[in-house]
DRENVOZA-502228 format. One record per residue (C-alpha): x, y, z; residue number from 1. Coordinates in Angstrom, 3 decimals. Layout:
BEGIN
          X          Y          Z   num
          X          Y          Z   NUM
...
This chain:
BEGIN
          X          Y          Z   num
     47.913     -8.149    -22.382     1
     50.434    -10.107    -24.207     2
     50.697    -12.363    -21.142     3
     47.229    -12.370    -20.857     4
     47.130    -13.626    -24.190     5
     49.707    -15.984    -23.685     6
     48.228    -17.446    -20.636     7
     45.140    -17.917    -22.079     8
     46.189    -19.659    -25.358     9
     48.313    -22.338    -23.379    10
     44.747    -22.688    -21.337    11
     43.238    -23.516    -24.595    12
     45.408    -25.365    -26.011    13
     45.871    -27.339    -22.298    14
     42.223    -27.724    -22.054    15
     41.963    -29.072    -25.649    16
     45.324    -31.258    -25.051    17
     43.743    -32.766    -22.200    18
     40.160    -33.279    -24.102    19
     41.949    -35.275    -27.252    20
     43.444    -37.617    -24.197    21
     40.366    -38.438    -22.625    22
     39.031    -38.555    -25.391    23
     37.581    -41.557    -27.310    24
     39.064    -42.565    -30.616    25
     36.323    -40.792    -32.702    26
     33.922    -38.087    -32.076    27
     31.132    -38.132    -34.238    28
     30.707    -35.915    -36.829    29
     27.694    -33.976    -35.976    30
     29.559    -32.965    -32.541    31
     32.545    -31.421    -34.915    32
     30.261    -29.566    -37.023    33
     28.437    -27.839    -34.262    34
     31.130    -27.063    -32.314    35
     33.303    -26.047    -35.232    36
     30.138    -23.708    -36.391    37
     29.284    -22.072    -32.686    38
     33.098    -20.857    -32.495    39
     33.244    -19.528    -35.805    40
     29.976    -17.735    -35.771    41
     30.800    -16.376    -32.544    42
     34.307    -14.985    -33.679    43
     32.677    -13.513    -37.034    44
     30.399    -11.495    -34.945    45
     32.648    -10.544    -32.770    46
     35.076     -9.242    -35.501    47
     32.562     -7.519    -37.014    48
     31.431     -5.548    -33.998    49
     34.357     -5.151    -31.735    50
     36.633     -3.239    -34.263    51
     34.310     -0.276    -33.794    52
     35.085     -0.626    -29.849    53
     38.625     -1.414    -29.706    54
     41.201      0.885    -31.389    55
     44.259     -1.434    -30.877    56
     44.807     -4.668    -32.448    57
     46.285     -6.755    -30.016    58
     43.452     -5.780    -27.359    59
     40.949     -6.984    -29.997    60
     42.699    -10.419    -30.806    61
     42.608    -11.072    -27.391    62
     38.906     -9.972    -26.813    63
     38.362    -12.439    -29.872    64
     39.783    -15.369    -28.099    65
     38.278    -15.217    -24.952    66
     34.527    -14.080    -26.178    67
     35.493    -17.302    -28.534    68
     36.614    -19.908    -25.469    69
     33.360    -18.511    -23.432    70
     30.628    -19.192    -26.168    71
     32.305    -22.452    -26.308    72
     32.454    -23.516    -22.492    73
     28.400    -22.546    -22.678    74
     27.885    -24.674    -25.269    75
     29.905    -27.390    -23.682    76
     27.874    -26.927    -20.751    77
     24.511    -26.841    -22.308    78
     25.799    -30.222    -24.285    79
     26.926    -32.086    -21.018    80
     23.372    -31.094    -19.251    81
     21.534    -32.544    -22.304    82
     24.220    -35.746    -22.094    83
     23.239    -35.941    -18.214    84
     19.671    -36.140    -18.530    85
     20.111    -38.482    -21.268    86
     21.836    -40.701    -18.761    87
     19.602    -39.654    -15.429    88
     16.659    -40.846    -17.788    89
     18.253    -44.148    -19.157    90
     19.258    -44.975    -15.078    91
     15.500    -44.603    -14.646    92
     14.581    -46.873    -17.017    93
     17.652    -49.522    -15.706    94
     15.684    -49.078    -11.517    95
     12.461    -49.953    -13.983    96
     14.081    -52.848    -14.770    97
     14.141    -51.895    -18.794    98
     17.786    -52.324    -19.758    99
     18.058    -50.585    -23.155   100
     20.432    -48.304    -24.249   101
     20.599    -44.918    -24.303   102
     21.184    -43.005    -27.321   103
     23.959    -40.563    -27.432   104
     23.066    -39.132    -30.974   105
     25.485    -35.423    -31.251   106
     26.373    -35.812    -27.504   107
     28.918    -38.216    -27.728   108
     31.960    -35.959    -27.772   109
     30.895    -34.781    -24.520   110
     32.345    -36.566    -21.181   111
     28.939    -37.547    -19.842   112
     28.433    -38.679    -23.430   113
     31.799    -40.767    -23.114   114
     30.309    -42.209    -19.757   115
     26.872    -43.115    -21.464   116
     29.048    -45.143    -23.763   117
     30.497    -46.563    -20.793   118
     27.013    -47.313    -19.491   119
     25.326    -48.615    -22.859   120
     28.586    -51.503    -22.342   121
     27.776    -51.826    -19.045   122
     23.487    -52.245    -19.880   123
     24.338    -54.966    -22.718   124
     26.480    -56.905    -20.504   125
     23.402    -56.876    -17.573   126
     21.015    -57.714    -20.173   127
     22.971    -60.568    -21.606   128
     23.863    -61.752    -17.956   129
     20.098    -61.406    -17.179   130
     19.441    -62.928    -20.460   131
     21.751    -66.119    -19.180   132
     20.147    -66.403    -15.276   133
     16.891    -66.633    -17.205   134
     17.622    -69.465    -18.991   135
     19.304    -70.637    -16.502   136
     16.165    -69.915    -14.239   137
     13.418    -71.709    -17.258   138
     15.690    -74.860    -17.287   139
     15.983    -75.385    -13.798   140
     12.224    -74.965    -13.130   141
     11.503    -77.651    -15.994   142
     14.236    -79.608    -14.282   143
     12.153    -79.305    -11.221   144
      9.075    -79.887    -12.540   145
     10.331    -82.895    -14.095   146
     12.049    -83.995    -10.903   147
      8.827    -83.211     -8.870   148
      6.799    -85.566    -11.338   149
      9.231    -88.559    -11.434   150
      8.570    -87.959     -7.696   151
      5.307    -87.495     -7.467   152
      4.533    -90.479     -9.794   153
      6.285    -93.546     -7.948   154
      3.804    -96.165     -6.605   155
      5.845    -96.419     -3.380   156
      5.894    -93.165     -0.255   157
      9.224    -91.231     -0.487   158
     10.987    -89.317      2.500   159
     13.933    -87.514      1.941   160
     15.645    -86.946      5.217   161
     17.734    -84.383      6.894   162
     20.736    -85.274      8.881   163
     18.540    -84.788     12.266   164
     15.897    -87.613     10.455   165
     13.428    -85.224      9.791   166
     11.488    -85.263      6.588   167
     12.315    -82.658      4.357   168
     10.780    -83.859      1.001   169
      7.363    -85.984      0.520   170
      5.238    -87.241     -2.055   171
      1.413    -87.941     -2.482   172
      1.875    -91.665     -1.861   173
      3.732    -90.855      1.794   174
      0.367    -88.238      2.428   175
     -1.933    -91.282      1.767   176
      0.210    -93.383      3.171   177
      0.205    -91.636      6.633   178
     -2.519    -89.127      6.261   179
     -1.270    -86.289      6.980   180
     -1.074    -83.369      4.717   181
      2.097    -82.206      3.575   182
      2.703    -79.095      5.473   183
      2.786    -81.569      8.927   184
      4.921    -84.324      6.821   185
      7.826    -82.011      6.331   186
      9.873    -81.398      9.499   187
      8.528    -84.459     11.612   188
     10.908    -87.207     13.031   189
     11.307    -90.327     10.901   190
     10.728    -92.598     13.929   191
      7.743    -90.705     15.194   192
      5.942    -91.171     11.512   193
      6.202    -94.876     11.680   194
      4.982    -97.166     13.828   195
      6.807   -100.270     14.336   196
      6.985   -103.144     16.021   197
     10.411   -103.716     17.641   198
     12.224   -105.827     15.465   199
     11.809   -103.408     12.222   200
     12.461   -100.503     14.590   201
     15.752   -102.332     16.093   202
     16.564   -102.778     12.189   203
     15.901    -99.288     11.437   204
     17.754    -97.460     14.084   205
     20.679   -100.139     13.463   206
     20.787    -98.644     10.198   207
     21.104    -95.183     10.752   208
     23.566    -96.020     13.916   209
     25.851    -98.091     11.397   210
     25.042    -96.389      8.465   211
     24.548    -99.094      6.055   212
     21.779    -99.097      2.872   213
     18.742   -100.807      3.517   214
     17.249   -103.439      0.275   215
     13.591   -104.645      0.330   216
     13.675   -105.070      3.688   217
     10.028   -106.678      4.403   218
      8.516   -104.414      7.457   219
      4.979   -103.944      9.369   220
      3.263   -100.881      9.828   221
     -0.441   -100.177     11.519   222
     -1.823    -98.389      8.782   223
     -5.721    -97.114      9.535   224
     -6.036    -99.761     12.414   225
     -4.869   -102.692     10.332   226
     -1.442   -104.774      9.673   227
     -0.186   -103.733      6.011   228
      3.303   -104.987      5.032   229
      5.712   -102.868      3.312   230
      9.332   -103.275      1.634   231
     11.803   -100.780      2.963   232
     14.682    -99.083      0.894   233
     17.129    -96.311      2.564   234
     19.977    -94.921      0.574   235
     22.228    -92.314      1.995   236
     23.365    -89.191      0.586   237
     27.037    -89.142      1.539   238
     29.829    -91.389      2.769   239
     30.604    -89.277      5.301   240
     29.705    -90.814      8.780   241
     28.338    -88.185     10.483   242
     26.028    -87.241      8.015   243
     22.890    -89.428      7.887   244
     20.417    -87.409      5.560   245
     19.307    -90.199      3.016   246
     16.034    -90.691      0.802   247
     13.870    -94.004      2.423   248
     11.251    -95.836      0.212   249
      8.359    -97.846      1.529   250
      6.474   -100.047     -1.207   251
      3.158   -101.480     -0.187   252
      3.483   -105.116     -0.299   253
      0.523   -106.542      1.130   254
     -1.278   -107.690     -2.181   255
      1.665   -109.442     -3.071   256
      2.485   -111.425      0.168   257
     -1.237   -112.327      0.000   258
     -0.676   -113.510     -3.325   259
      2.432   -115.495     -2.632   260
      0.555   -116.775      0.504   261
     -2.495   -117.510     -1.849   262
      0.253   -119.529     -4.331   263
      1.669   -121.286     -1.598   264
     -1.676   -122.427     -0.186   265
     -2.732   -123.501     -2.946   266
      0.193   -126.003     -3.676   267
     -0.609   -127.027     -0.244   268
     -4.311   -127.924     -1.421   269
     -3.106   -129.512     -4.550   270
     -0.876   -131.924     -2.063   271
     -4.278   -132.147     -0.006   272
     -6.540   -132.674     -2.648   273
     -4.212   -135.848     -3.917   274
     -4.111   -136.895     -0.286   275
     -7.619   -136.790      0.122   276
     -8.154   -138.390     -2.745   277
     -6.165   -141.548     -1.853   278
     -8.162   -141.377      1.954   279
    -11.429   -141.598      0.040   280
    -10.554   -144.206     -2.420   281
     -9.980   -146.314      0.927   282
    -12.888   -145.252      2.816   283
    -15.112   -146.610     -0.153   284
    -14.351   -150.017      1.278   285
    -15.600   -149.805      4.791   286
    -18.518   -147.839      3.797   287
    -19.622   -150.189      1.554   288
    -19.501   -152.892      4.264   289
    -20.933   -150.366      6.732   290
    -24.172   -150.033      4.219   291
    -24.860   -153.714      3.390   292
    -24.927   -154.955      6.836   293
    -26.964   -151.609      7.685   294
    -29.803   -152.635      5.195   295
    -29.891   -156.323      6.059   296
    -29.969   -154.768      9.848   297
    -32.941   -152.895      8.778   298
    -34.642   -155.657      6.841   299
    -33.846   -158.254      9.630   300
    -35.399   -156.009     12.555   301
    -38.853   -155.043     10.653   302
    -40.769   -156.631     13.660   303
    -39.112   -154.047     15.870   304
    -40.046   -151.023     14.459   305
    -37.397   -149.064     16.744   306
    -34.282   -151.006     15.862   307
    -35.299   -150.885     12.297   308
    -35.473   -146.649     12.606   309
    -32.067   -146.449     14.210   310
    -30.658   -148.922     10.869   311
    -32.726   -146.790      8.277   312
    -30.907   -143.711     10.163   313
    -27.771   -145.425      9.813   314
    -28.290   -146.395      6.310   315
    -29.007   -142.578      5.101   316
    -26.143   -141.473      6.959   317
    -23.672   -144.194      5.427   318
    -25.004   -142.947      2.261   319
    -24.556   -139.380      2.986   320
    -20.778   -140.037      3.771   321
    -20.642   -142.093      0.655   322
    -21.721   -138.713     -1.284   323
    -19.080   -137.036      1.015   324
    -16.091   -139.223     -0.361   325
    -17.433   -138.935     -4.035   326
    -17.124   -135.278     -3.782   327
    -13.766   -135.720     -1.980   328
    -12.482   -137.678     -5.231   329
    -14.567   -135.008     -7.669   330
    -13.034   -132.040     -5.379   331
     -9.122   -133.726     -5.913   332
     -9.909   -134.364    -10.085   333
    -10.771   -131.857    -12.495   334
    -13.995   -130.048    -12.243   335
    -16.613   -131.384    -14.482   336
    -20.124   -129.972    -15.326   337
    -22.654   -132.064    -13.585   338
    -25.796   -130.011    -14.054   339
    -26.490   -130.478    -10.481   340
    -28.338   -127.852     -8.292   341
    -28.191   -127.014     -4.386   342
    -30.507   -125.653     -2.282   343
    -29.027   -123.912      0.864   344
    -31.833   -123.679      2.879   345
    -32.687   -127.428      2.560   346
    -29.232   -128.403      2.825   347
    -29.082   -126.244      5.970   348
    -32.251   -127.684      7.282   349
    -31.170   -131.457      7.022   350
    -27.706   -130.827      8.166   351
    -29.174   -129.414     11.509   352
    -31.357   -132.356     11.427   353
    -28.499   -134.631     11.780   354
    -26.456   -132.419     14.415   355
    -29.368   -132.032     16.742   356
    -29.984   -135.964     17.057   357
    -26.153   -135.761     18.166   358
    -23.773   -133.052     19.324   359
    -26.685   -130.146     19.657   360
    -28.680   -132.167     22.249   361
    -25.893   -133.511     23.568   362
    -24.134   -130.216     24.202   363
    -27.502   -128.488     24.870   364
    -26.842   -126.021     22.425   365
    -29.519   -124.049     20.903   366
    -29.987   -123.211     17.024   367
    -31.960   -120.762     15.715   368
    -32.720   -121.179     11.845   369
    -33.702   -117.404      9.936   370
    -34.082   -118.686      6.205   371
    -34.664   -116.849      3.500   372
    -38.225   -117.268      2.107   373
    -37.721   -118.063     -1.096   374
    -35.015   -121.257     -2.292   375
    -31.488   -120.310     -2.862   376
    -30.430   -122.505     -6.012   377
    -26.245   -122.832     -6.380   378
    -24.371   -124.550     -8.903   379
    -23.273   -128.327     -8.476   380
    -24.443   -130.679     -5.466   381
    -24.681   -130.239     -2.099   382
    -22.384   -133.105     -0.647   383
    -19.211   -130.645     -0.633   384
    -21.161   -128.105      0.923   385
    -22.439   -130.219      3.259   386
    -18.548   -130.778      4.379   387
    -18.040   -127.157      4.394   388
    -21.318   -126.712      6.599   389
    -20.412   -129.364      8.609   390
    -16.702   -128.237      9.729   391
    -18.298   -124.458      9.984   392
    -20.902   -126.058     12.643   393
    -18.124   -128.163     14.279   394
    -16.214   -125.584     14.870   395
    -19.076   -123.105     16.352   396
    -19.757   -126.289     18.949   397
    -16.102   -126.124     20.138   398
    -16.288   -122.469     20.339   399
    -19.298   -122.958     22.656   400
    -17.848   -125.169     24.835   401
    -18.389   -123.937     28.841   402
    -20.496   -121.275     27.739   403
    -23.373   -119.901     29.468   404
    -26.601   -120.486     26.849   405
    -24.847   -120.816     23.681   406
    -26.465   -120.282     20.786   407
    -25.586   -121.294     16.935   408
    -27.839   -118.642     14.251   409
    -27.904   -119.957     10.684   410
    -29.255   -117.428      8.595   411
    -29.930   -117.054      4.427   412
    -30.449   -114.746      1.973   413
    -30.429   -113.534     -1.446   414
    -27.973   -110.257     -2.152   415
    -27.773   -110.368     -6.357   416
    -25.599   -112.089     -8.027   417
    -25.186   -114.092     -4.876   418
    -26.688   -116.480     -2.508   419
    -25.734   -115.968      0.877   420
    -25.438   -118.562      4.049   421
    -23.766   -117.817      7.530   422
    -23.180   -119.486     10.452   423
    -22.800   -117.283     13.735   424
    -22.454   -118.132     17.813   425
    -22.037   -116.112     20.662   426
    -18.507   -117.611     21.524   427
    -15.391   -115.546     22.501   428
    -14.828   -114.844     18.385   429
    -11.620   -115.170     16.969   430
     -8.597   -113.005     18.048   431
     -7.607   -109.957     15.698   432
     -4.032   -110.941     15.402   433
     -4.568   -114.590     14.117   434
     -7.923   -113.720     11.660   435
     -5.672   -113.520      8.466   436
     -4.308   -117.242      9.060   437
     -8.074   -118.956      9.486   438
     -7.687   -120.135      6.460   439
     -3.978   -121.321      6.331   440
     -3.696   -124.998      5.901   441
     -2.451   -126.773      9.109   442
     -3.588   -123.920     11.560   443
     -5.603   -124.566     14.575   444
     -5.918   -122.728     17.396   445
     -7.459   -125.857     19.137   446
     -5.313   -127.900     21.322   447
     -2.998   -131.017     20.157   448
     -5.137   -133.702     18.935   449
     -8.181   -131.800     19.027   450
     -8.044   -130.062     15.236   451
     -6.050   -130.900     12.127   452
     -6.195   -127.597     10.743   453
     -7.408   -128.671      7.174   454
    -11.251   -127.602      7.859   455
    -11.516   -124.191      6.863   456
     -8.651   -124.079      4.236   457
    -10.480   -127.136      2.129   458
    -14.055   -125.327      3.212   459
    -12.116   -122.327      1.256   460
    -10.588   -124.276     -1.990   461
    -14.147   -126.295     -2.273   462
    -15.917   -122.711     -2.149   463
    -13.132   -120.993     -4.384   464
    -13.564   -123.715     -7.288   465
    -17.899   -123.401     -7.028   466
    -16.544   -118.885     -8.402   467
    -17.495   -118.096     -4.297   468
    -15.499   -117.434     -1.280   469
    -15.904   -118.059      2.519   470
    -15.006   -115.063      5.208   471
    -14.978   -114.062      8.684   472
    -17.291   -111.416      9.294   473
    -14.570   -109.238     11.151   474
    -18.185   -106.543     12.096   475
    -19.613   -109.153     13.967   476
    -19.148   -108.254     17.747   477
    -21.532   -110.841     19.525   478
    -19.090   -114.017     18.386   479
    -17.971   -115.379     15.319   480
    -19.949   -115.548     12.177   481
    -18.737   -117.226      8.707   482
    -19.811   -115.834      5.766   483
    -20.330   -118.073      2.218   484
    -21.251   -116.259     -0.752   485
    -22.540   -118.556     -3.694   486
    -23.161   -117.564     -7.141   487
    -27.003   -118.218     -7.245   488
    -28.938   -119.537     -9.894   489
    -32.055   -119.296    -11.284   490
    -33.847   -121.939    -12.545   491
    -36.416   -120.179    -14.404   492
    -33.765   -119.361    -16.744   493
């Protein structure tokens, strides 16, 4: 019994010592009070009752210790189970995404209670980490949205290229340019997307082959069946030789190019205007002499009606040439408001009568007049418009050379607020590749010596000064047709 008592005491002291070594620096006060109260109560009960059961004092003392220890173990087990259930609930909450600490209350003195403290520390750390990750994610999404907004707001088409030259990122302008949805655009090969001519393809191929950046290189692309011009910029992500990933930007400069060509054309037209003024001034003297002799001839041939009629025609044509010369001089000078108007129907009829008496009859060209039922008045005199229509008729006559059943159709109509007059022929038409150069000064499709290349450019300048425009009708498939639009004038206002 003494050995049992001593062993029990040693075991109890060892257990308590181990508990103290593994315990934290403090045990909550409610836990200590509860444990001490249970031990004292169980010991007191046993002391009161066992005095009747044991005769010897030593046996009574040992029994008291054993009962107290057993009660302690039961209380400890129940406390551990309670703490374990709380830990289990905390783990379940964490699995559901609720990273809240688990309350310990008076169970901090248990082994599981100490684990709950460690668990709460871990949960707090995880919660801080997740909060940091969430902040980083929000910051990342904000930066991504900002970058995407910048990307989509670029005026040019942007393509991000992988190392194998396949598209990885494309903005809305690229979708509009290539007329492909973003899902189909991603993964497409760059050279399959760009419909380049051989020169531009070689430039881009050499840029990737020798890995050098491209700055504002002008290229042409076939977009919707039409040729448009773009400024090409290419930059690579890294300087490594084998890494071909980069960014390619295409900026549409077609309108800018046309504007620069228009500026250049206007400069040429200014020079031509000055030249025309000089030529017109020099023509005034011989035209005056011819007009004078024609009038003398008309008077002297009064007894010869046929000769007198010829002289009268010469006089009228010289006067028309004089008006043209004056209009050329006016074209070279600043605009002046003359208050004159011109009837397009009458202009077309007079001009065709002149051509029928000479060229049209000689070349056996049929002329059809499809004129508006009402008069079509436009601002300004008819002299300059005579030049425009004459140039168009001369071009039509040349286009009908050696054509069977040559035909010229002149059509006028009113389309508010414009008065329209068109000249069409059933010739071969104008090739699509040179239509954009028709109104360039000194550009001509005729053989050397047959044309100066100034007719359409001067005509375009004359019409433009009157607030109108002249255009080639690409939808007319039976030959060539030029349409002139001029602001109409209502004489009743």
